[in-house]
N, C-alpha and C positions, 0 to 999 in steps of 0.2 A: 941371868943379868947377863952375861957376855950377849945372850940373842936380843935380850930390849936394848943391849946398847947398842948394836948392829943397826936395829932396828929402826933407833933415833937420830943414829947417824944416816941413816937413808934418807930420813925422814928430813933432818935437813938438811941433806946434799938438794933433795927436790925441792925444799925451799927455796935454797939461794935460785936453783936454775930457773925457779917460776919467779923471782922476783927480780933475776937477772933480765929474766924476761919482758917483765911488766917494765922495770925501766929503759930498759932498751926500748921497745913500744910508746914507752912516754916519751922518750927523746925524740923521737922519729914523730910522734903527731906533732908534738909543742913545733919541731921543723914547718911541719907542712899548714899549721893554721897559718902559722905567717905569711906563709907564700900565697897561701888563700885566701889572709886577709889584704895583703898586699894586692891579689890578683884581682879581690875584691872590691879595694878601694879604684883601682885603676876603671875597674867594670861603671862603677857607680857614677866617678867623674864622665865616661865616656858616655856614661846613661843621662846622666844630669846637661851633658853637652849637648844628646841627641835629643833629652825631652826639651829644652831651651829651643832646637831647633824647629823640633817635631809640633811645638807652641807657636813659635815665630809661621809659621806652617799653617800650622791649625787654625790662625788669628786672619794670618792673608787668605785661609779657603774660607773661614767665616766670614771676611767683607768682602769675598767672592762671590759668594752663596748671597750674601743679602745685597749684594748688586743683580747677581742674576733674577735673586727672589723679585724685587725690584721691577726689573725687565719682565719676570714673567706674567708681575702680575699686571704690568703695562699691556701685555702680550693676551690675559685672559680677558682684559679689559677688552682691549682693540678687539679680537674673536668674539666675545659678547655680542659686542657691539654691530659686529658681521651678521656674527650668528642672528640676531633680533631682525638686521636688515637681510635677511637672506630664507627668515621667517616670514616678514612681511612679502617679500619679492614672490617665493614660494605661495603663498596666499592667492596673488594676486594672479600667478602663474597656474593655480588650480581652478580660479574661478575662469580664466580664458580657455582654460584645457576643457572643464566643463561645457561654456558655450561651446568649444569646436566642435566636442563629441555632439552636442546637441544639433550645431546644425550642419554635422555630417551625418547624423539620422536624418534629418530633417533634407540633407542633399540626395541620401539613399534613398530614401521613399519618392522624393521629384525624379528621379533617377528613373526608378521602378516602374512611377508610372507615365513617368515619358517615354518608358522602353514601351509596355503596353501597349499605350496608345500608338505607338509609330507601328507595332507588332498589329496592331488592329488596323491603322490606315497601308498598308502592306498589302493586306489581306483584302481591304476595299479595294485600294487600286490593283491588286491583281484581279478580283472582281471584275472590276469596271473592265480592265483590258481585255479579259475572256468574252464578257456583253460586249464589247465592242467591236471585240471579231466578230462573233457569232452575228450582232447586228448586221457589220460591214458584209457577212458573207449572205446572210438574209438578205441585205438590200440588194447585193451583184445577182443572186438568184431571181430576187422579184426583178430589178432591170432585168434580166436575161428573159424572164417571163413576158413583162411588156413591151419587151421589142418583138418577140414570136408574136403577141398578141396583137402589137401597131401594125406588125405583117400582114397577120392573119386577119383584121379588120379593114385593111386595107384591098386585101383578097373579093374578103365577102361584102365589100361596102358598096358596088356597083348593083350585085344582086339583091342586095337587101334594100336598097333604095326600090325595085325594080318593084319586089313585091310591094313593099309599102305603098307603092303606089297603087299595085294590083288588088292588095287590100283593102285601102282607102279606099277603094270604088264598090268593090262589093257588101263594104262595110256599110255603105249607105245606101246603098239597094237594100240590103237585109232590113237596117234600119228604116227604111220606108217604109216597106212590105210590114214590119212587124207594129211600127206606129200606127198603119192602118189597122191592119187587123185587128188591134189590142183597140183602137177607137171606138173599132166596130164591135168589139166582144166576142170576136169570134176566133176558135183556136182550131189552125190549120191543119189539126190532127182530128176532129171532132170533139174537142173538150170546150168547152167556155168558159174564160176566165175573167173575173171585173177588170177592168183598166185601172191601175191605179201606177201612182207618179209620189216617189217621196226621196228621199236626202240619203246619204250616208253620212249617220250619227257618232260610226264609232268604229274601230279598225281593228282588229288584233291578230297576233296568229298565235295558232295551237298545234301542236305536235307536225311541225312541220308548215301547216293550211292554215291561208288567208281566211277572217273569218270577218264577217262585216253585220254591223248591225245598221239597221233601216229603220226609219221613222213612220214608218206603216204596219199596221198589224194585222191579226184575226178579224179585228171588227170593221175592219176595210176591207176582207177580203180574201188575203192572202193566206196561203195553207201552206203546210208543210208538202213538199215535193217541188211548189212550183218554182221560176225559174226567174229572176228578175235583167234586164240589161242595164248597163251603169255606165255614163255619158258625162262628159265635162264638155260642158259649152254645144258644137258640132262633134265632139271627139266620140269616136267610141271606144270606150276604156277592159269590157268585158263582162263575162255572164256569170251570174251566182245565183246555186242552188238552196232554196229556203229548208233550212235543218229543225229549227224551231222557230214558233209564234206566241206570241202575247199581244193582249189584246191592244195596243196601243204601238208595237212592234214586232222586230222579226229577226230573227238572227240567218244570214245565207253563208256558205262554201263558196269560196271562190271558185271558177272552176279554167284550172290554167290552161287547159287547152285550146278558151274561147279568151284567155285575159291580152288586151293588146298593148296597157300601159298598165301606169300604177294608180291603185283605186285610193284616192286620201277621203279623208274629211268633208264633206259638202257637195262632192259629186253626187249626180241627181242617179236617180232608177228609175225602171219603167217595168212592170209585170210582162212578164213573157209566158207564152205557153206551158206546160209542165212537161220536163223530155221522159222521155222514155214513156 
């Protein structure tokens, strides 16, 4: 019993201590709550004042935002108008740019064609200049040759005149004797030929030799190997050897060693004794 009394006494003492602690805690807590309440009330009042101030600022900001929004709408409308204007201007500029590009391509093609034409003309001018230089050189050479030939011509002119006079005499004598012999049908070397007269109907050159076609042939007694004398009026022009005959025409080769002038169509011919 005594032990139980000690235990109960100890338990009562512990409970008393606990109640004391609780009472002290409750008291301290009550005091802290009042202080906290006062602090919270002050904070609430400050918060109300701040809220009123914030609301005033909010309303002011709303008013400013509305004004800024209206201004922004006006700016947007203005910018849209400017955008439309710029779009139209851009479209016009794009068209002008396309036209400018097309014109540039045309101009480039024209420049290329002009450059090509200039190059061709430059080459032609260079060739013409070279031709002019060549022609000038050839003309100078020809002029020098002409001067030399003129000098030579003057030198031999007197001799030629004398030879022509002597040759004319000899030709006249030869023609006179030949005509008489032909008229009599006598070959001075023993052959007898038929006296025939005709005209030159055609002339041509073949392999550097002048050929003449005469208006008499085999039916008139002309034979291959016969010779004919060529005259123009009283002027003796030369001799031709018959190389081909047909019934009514013959072809003769002009013998250069006897030629005294240029034989032409219409000149007269007369048969000659066969050479050789």
